[in-house]
C-alpha positions as CSV (number, residue, x, y, z in Angstrom):
1,M,120.1,209.5,108.2
2,R,117.9,212.7,105.9
3,T,120.6,213.7,103.7
4,F,120.5,216.1,101.0
5,L,123.4,218.0,99.2
6,G,123.7,221.7,98.9
7,I,125.7,225.1,99.2
8,S,126.7,227.0,102.4
9,I,125.7,230.4,102.8
10,P,128.4,232.8,104.1
11,D,127.7,234.5,107.4
12,E,127.5,238.1,105.2
13,V,124.5,237.2,103.4
14,K,123.0,235.1,106.4
15,E,122.8,238.4,108.1
16,Q,121.3,240.2,105.0
17,L,118.5,237.5,105.0
18,T,118.2,237.9,108.6
19,S,117.4,241.7,108.0
20,I,114.3,240.8,106.2
21,C,112.8,238.0,108.8
22,Y,110.5,240.1,110.5
23,G,106.8,241.3,109.6
24,L,104.7,238.1,109.6
25,P,103.6,236.8,112.7
26,D,102.1,233.7,111.3
27,I,105.6,232.1,110.0
28,K,108.2,230.7,111.8
29,W,111.5,231.7,110.9
30,V,114.4,229.8,109.7
31,R,117.4,229.7,112.1
32,E,120.4,231.8,110.5
33,E,122.7,228.7,111.3
34,N,120.2,226.7,108.6
35,F,120.5,229.0,105.7
36,H,121.5,226.9,102.7
37,I,121.0,225.9,98.8
38,T,119.6,222.6,98.5
39,L,120.7,221.2,95.2
40,V,119.8,217.7,95.5
41,F,117.6,216.2,98.2
42,L,118.4,212.0,98.8
43,G,115.7,211.6,101.9
44,E,116.7,208.4,104.4
45,Q,120.1,207.2,103.7
46,G,122.4,204.7,105.2
47,S,126.2,205.1,105.7
48,D,126.8,202.5,103.1
49,D,124.9,204.9,100.9
50,I,126.4,208.3,102.4
51,D,129.9,206.7,101.4
52,R,128.6,206.2,97.8
53,I,127.3,209.3,97.6
54,S,130.5,210.9,98.9
55,E,132.9,208.9,96.4
56,F,130.5,210.1,93.6
57,C,130.9,213.8,94.8
58,S,134.6,213.4,95.4
59,R,134.7,213.1,91.7
60,I,133.0,216.0,90.4
61,S,134.9,218.5,88.5
62,L,132.9,221.2,87.9
63,P,134.6,225.4,88.4
64,D,133.6,227.3,91.0
65,F,131.0,230.6,90.5
66,D,129.7,233.4,92.3
67,L,126.1,233.8,93.4
68,R,123.3,236.5,94.8
69,L,120.0,236.5,96.3
70,Q,117.6,238.2,94.9
71,S,113.7,239.2,95.8
72,V,111.8,236.9,97.6
73,G,108.7,234.6,96.9
74,F,106.6,231.6,98.3
75,F,105.4,228.0,97.3
76,G,102.2,227.6,97.7
77,K,99.1,229.6,96.8
78,Q,98.4,232.9,98.2
79,K,95.4,231.9,100.7
80,S,97.7,228.7,101.8
81,P,101.4,229.3,101.5
82,S,103.8,227.1,103.1
83,I,107.2,227.9,102.3
84,L,108.7,231.6,102.2
85,F,111.8,232.0,100.3
86,A,114.9,234.2,98.7
87,N,115.6,233.6,94.9
88,V,118.7,233.0,93.7
89,E,120.0,235.0,90.7
90,K,119.7,232.9,87.8
91,N,123.5,231.2,87.0
92,S,124.2,228.5,84.4
93,N,127.1,226.9,86.7
94,L,124.7,226.6,89.4
95,L,122.4,224.8,87.5
96,Q,124.9,222.6,85.5
97,L,126.2,221.4,89.1
98,Q,122.7,220.5,90.5
99,K,121.9,218.8,86.9
100,T,125.5,216.7,87.1
101,L,125.1,215.5,91.2
102,D,121.0,214.8,90.2
103,S,121.5,212.7,87.2
104,G,124.9,211.2,88.2
105,L,123.2,210.0,91.3
106,R,120.4,208.4,89.4
107,K,122.3,206.6,87.6
108,R,124.1,205.4,90.7
109,G,120.4,203.8,91.9
110,F,119.5,206.9,94.1
111,N,116.0,208.4,93.6
112,P,116.7,212.1,94.6
113,E,113.4,214.1,94.9
114,R,112.1,214.8,91.7
115,Q,110.7,218.7,91.4
116,E,111.7,221.0,89.1
117,Y,114.4,222.6,90.0
118,H,113.8,226.3,91.7
119,P,117.0,227.5,93.3
120,H,116.3,229.4,96.7
121,V,117.1,230.1,100.2
122,T,113.9,228.8,102.6
123,I,113.7,232.0,105.2
124,G,110.3,230.8,106.5
125,R,107.4,228.4,106.7
126,F,103.9,229.4,107.3
127,K,101.9,227.9,110.2
128,N,98.7,230.2,109.2
129,A,98.7,232.5,106.6
130,N,97.1,236.1,106.1
131,G,97.3,236.8,102.1
132,E,97.2,240.7,102.6
133,R,100.0,240.5,104.9
134,I,102.2,238.4,102.4
135,S,101.7,240.9,99.8
136,L,102.6,243.7,101.8
137,Y,105.5,241.3,102.6
138,L,106.4,240.9,98.9
139,E,106.2,244.4,97.9
140,E,108.3,245.5,100.6
141,F,111.1,242.8,99.7
142,T,110.7,242.2,95.9
143,G,114.1,244.7,95.8
144,F,116.3,242.9,98.0
145,S,119.4,241.9,96.7
146,S,122.1,240.1,98.6
147,S,126.0,241.0,98.1
148,R,127.7,238.7,95.2
149,F,129.3,235.4,97.2
150,P,132.0,232.6,95.8
151,V,130.4,229.3,95.7
152,L,134.0,227.2,95.9
153,E,132.3,223.9,97.4
154,F,129.0,222.1,97.7
155,H,128.4,219.4,101.0
156,I,126.6,216.7,101.6
157,Y,124.6,217.9,104.8
158,S,122.1,215.5,107.1
159,S,118.9,217.0,108.9
160,K,117.9,216.1,112.2
161,S,114.2,216.7,113.5
162,S,114.3,218.8,116.7
163,S,111.6,220.8,119.1
164,D,113.1,224.1,118.0
165,G,113.2,223.2,114.0
166,P,115.3,221.2,111.8
167,I,119.0,221.0,112.5
168,Y,121.8,220.7,109.4
169,T,124.8,219.6,109.8
170,I,127.8,219.7,107.2
171,E,129.1,216.0,107.0
172,E,131.7,216.3,104.3
173,S,132.8,218.8,101.8
174,F,133.9,219.0,98.1
175,S,135.6,221.5,96.3
176,L,135.1,222.7,92.8
177,L,137.4,223.8,90.3
178,P,138.8,227.2,91.2
179,S,137.8,229.3,87.7
180,Y,140.0,231.5,85.3
181,R,139.6,234.4,87.7
182,D,141.1,233.3,90.6
183,Y,144.5,232.8,88.5
184,G,145.2,236.4,88.2
185,K,145.6,236.6,91.9
186,T,148.4,234.4,92.2
187,L,150.6,235.2,89.5
């Protein structure tokens, strides 16, 4: 099973992302239900490996945090981009979670994809590209900013191919620790 660890996006933010998915005819837009933030991509894993990943993830004890998406960008060259995405605002807690997961899984013998981590939400995949249209799109949505949303958990996702594109399924969820901002609400 193709596997990755990630963060789900709340419906309100999915709707905000969907509202900017237009104006580029040479792109396949990601379906709203597939919006997520990848933390660690693990590739093909067997059920025993998934159990080991789950056992490790259940031991993570980091605080929850808030995120926001800001502006848009693309991976690849202007003349041949591959992915259109919404950036994730810089957040040290997110980077700590990603680093903890990545290094912990490596110590347990897994080989996560090794790339510099750039937190984002993929919103489209280019089929053919028109550099002028891409420039206009980026200019139009450079000021995009989503609502701030809480990240209270992360997930093990599976990915299955279909004729309509990949289908992502949350296989298991792991809670983060409540941060101090939550304690005042319960007193």
